[in-house]
N, C-alpha and C positions, 0 to 999 in steps of 0.2 A: 225606604229610600227610593228615589226615582231610578228607572232602568238605566243601566250603565251605557254611556256612549264611549266606545273604544276610540283609541287614537286615530285609527284609519277612517272613522266615521265623522270626525269633527268637521264642521263647516265654518266658513268665514262668518265672523261676528256672532258665533254661537256662545252662549253663556256656559261656563265650565264650573261645576261644583262636585268634585269627586276625587277618588284616591288614585294615585299613580305611584310607580316605583321611581325614586330619584337617583340620579347618577351625575357624575361630572360637574359637581357644583363649583362655582367660582364667584368670587366677589370682585367686580371689576369697575373701574371708573369710566364714565362716558367722556365726551369731548369737553364738557364743562367741569369735569373733575368730580361730579356727583357719582356715588357708588350705586351699582345695581347688582342684583343677584341673577346669575345665569346658571341654568342647569338643564339636564335632559329628563323628560318624563316618559315613562314607558308602561305598556301593558302587553298582553299577549299578541296584540295586533301590530305593534310597532313602537316607534319612538318619536317624540316631538320636542322641539326646543322650547324653553320657557324663559321669560325675562320678568323680573319684578323690579320696577324702577324705585328709586329713593329707598333702597335697602341699606341695612347697616350690619355691623358685626353680630348683633344679636340674631338677626335673621339668618345670617350665614352659619353661625354656630348652633342654631336651633334645630338643624337637621344634619344628617350624615348621609354620605353615599350609601345606597342600599336600604335606606329607610323607605317605608311607605309613607307618603305625604298626602294630606288633604289640601287640594288646591281650589281656590276661588279666583276666577278670572274670565277672560274672553279669548276664544280662538280667533286668530287673525291671519289672513293671507299676506305674506311679505316676501317679495322677490321670488314668487313662484312656489314658495313652500309655506306650509302651515306652521304657526307657532302659537304659544299661549302667552298672553300678557296677564300676569297674575297680580291680584290685589293682596292675596294672602297665600302663604305656603307654610304649613305647620305639620308636625309629625302626626300621623293618623293614629287614632285609637284602635286597639285590636278588634273591637266589634265593627269597625268600619271597613275591614279588609276581608275580601273574598279571595283566597289564594288562587282559586281556579282562573280568576281574571288575568293572572300573570303567568300562566303556564301555557306555552304554545302547544306542547304535547302533554296530554293528561296521563296519569299513572298507568292506565290500561294500555294506552298507545305505546308508552315506553316499554312496558313488559312484553308486548307483542313484538316490537322491534328487536328487543334483546333475544327473544326466543328464535326469531328468524336468523339473527346473527349467529347464534350458537349452533343452530341446526345446519347452516351452511358450512361452518368451519368444522363441524363434526364429520362431514362427508369426506374430508381430505384423507386420502389413502396413503400418501407418501409418509413413511415412518418418521423421518427427520422433521418434516413440516408439521405432522400431527403432534409430535412430542413438543415442538416449540409452541404451537397453538395452545396445547393443554397447559403449559407453564403459565401462559397469560390467563386463560379461562379459569384456572383453579386459584388464581390470586384474587380473593374477594375484594380487597381494598382497591386494586387496580380496576376491576370490573365495575365496582360501584361508581368510581370516578369516571370511567369511560362512558357509562350510561347516563351520567348527569352533566357532563361537560358540553359546552357549546363548541361549534367548529370555528367560531370567530367571535369578535365582539362588535363588528360593524357590517362587514361585506356580505357574508352568506352564512346561513344556518346559525345565526347569532342568537341562540336561545338555549335554555337548558335542555339537554337531550339532542341538541343539534349535531353533535359529533356522531352519535349513534345513528341518527336519521341519515346523515350524509354517507356514512360508511355502508349502511344497508342498501341505500339507493345505488351506490357505486357497485356493490356486489351484484345487484340485479342487472346492472349494465354489463358487467363483465360476463355474467352467465349468458346474456343475450348475444354479446359480440364475439366472444372467444370461439364458439363453434364455427364461425365463418372464417377463422384464421387458424388452421390446424398447427401452424408453426408456433403458436403461443402455448406456454405452459400454464394451463388454467389454474392449477392448485397454487403455483408460485405467485401468480397474479392475485388470487384471492387473499393470500397471506399478505401480500404487499398492500392491498387495499385496507385490510384490517390494521396494519401497522403504520401506514404512511403519516397519519395525523395523530398517532397515539401519544406523542409528546405533549399534546395540548391538554392532557389531563393535569399536567403540572405547569404548563406555560400560562394557563389562564386561571383566574379567580372567578368563581361562579356560585358562591354560597347565597348571595343576594344580587347585587349588581354585577355586571360583567366587566372585568378589568384584567390587566396583566399582573402576574406575580413578579416579585423581584427577580427570581430565577428565570422567569419567562423573558423579562426585559434583557437580562444580562447574557442569556445563553440561547434561548429560542427552542421551539418545539422540534426542529429537525435534529439538532445535536442531542437534545434530551431523549428523543425516541431512539437514536442509535445507541446511546449509553445504556438505556434499559434493555434494548435488544441484545447487547453483549451479555448482560447479567442473566437474562431469561434463557439464552442459549446454553450457558453453563448450567443453569438450574435444570433445564430440560434434559441435558445429558446425564446429570446425576440422578434425576427422578426416574427416567425411563431406560437408562443404560443403552440409549441409542445415540450413536455419534452423529453430530451435525457437521457435514463436510464444510471445510473452510471456504470453498468456492461458493457453496450455496449461501452461507452466511454473508459473504461479500456481496453476492447478488441481491440479497434481501436488503442489506444496508444501502446499496445503490438505488433500489426502488424508493427508499425513504428519502435519501438526500437529493434525488433528482426530480421529485414529484411536482415541483413548481414549474418545471419545464425549461426555464431560462435562468441564467445566473443573475440577471437584473431583476428577476422576480423573487430572488432569495435562495435559489438552489445552489449549493457549492459546485455541483456538476450537472451538466445537461444529460438527458436520458441517453444511454448507450447500449441498452438491450431492448429487444422487442417488447418485453413485458413492461419495461420502464417507459417506453414511448406510449404504450397503451394506457398505462396508469396515469401519466401526466395529462394525456388528452382527455380521458374520461373524467378526471378530477376537475379539469378546467370546464368541461361541459356541464357537469352537475353543479359546480359552484356558480357559473354564470347564469344558468337557468334559474337557480334558486334566488340569486341576487336580483336579476332583472324582473322576475315575477313579483318579488317584494316591492321593487320600485314602482311597478305598475299598480299594485294593490294599494300602496300608500299614497299614490298621487292625489293631490288636492284638486286637480283640474277635472272635476266630476263631469262637466259638460263638454269636454273636449275629447276627441279621438286620440289625442297625443298627450303624453306626459310633458312636464316642463323639461327644459334642457338640464342634463346632469353633467357638470364639468368633469367629474371623476371618470366618466366613461365617454365623454366627448360626443354626446348624442342625446336626442329625444328618443322615446320609445313609442311605437304605434300600439294603441290599446284595442283597435278594431272598432267595428260598428256597434 
């Protein structure tokens, strides 16, 4: 087989004949009423929109979201973004799929991140916080999901293992920043970083393609994380015979529910403790840098120092010389 061209490498008018991961498939009518197949194609480098004109029910039902699909078509620059115009989209044969092409983080990288996470949390000396952390770390099912889950499905760290990557990165930020501000409780902040997005293990679906679960749509990761935190606190007290002070538990819940920073960003409460202000600020920083870096990396304007204009962030981005 020819060498793979990843999504981020595709150029205008380039012929495409290779395997992608399919998601968000839709069968839609154009202005003349003719049906076309619309879907997203992705690999470890990013996601690209795909259209197949004059499609029908058989084309739509021939693939499912989360399938590996073999696509024949042409890459095309349209309104500042690359897309694929497909002549054929069919379910790929097992021998055509190289799983590593679709893993942003390889197994060894995920294991190294997990070891860094555990090592940092094991350094916590506060008995109540250590007992609570142990209740999470000793839950094999939770930790397996935590290390496989993405941190999102579009905006930042939207890949398997993205949640773990995001959390470890934030922990490094906390350890760098907190010594400059002795009024911060470092251990409480580290636990807040660990727990702030922990509800995403159940909010999101990530076995193949990335999507929201029914519970994620109805409840959301903030509420899900607080519910699990209540259960883990009771479990920790029973396991370790160490009482978790109600005020401490309240403060940890506040770290979770305020980490989006603003009510119009989805937080029920704005940050009201020093640790909550720090967590929300560093979370925003890490998410924005990851998101903007991805936008620059995937930009199809290869010959320009600027990206195209992105309506969702209301700006272009400077790529440099």
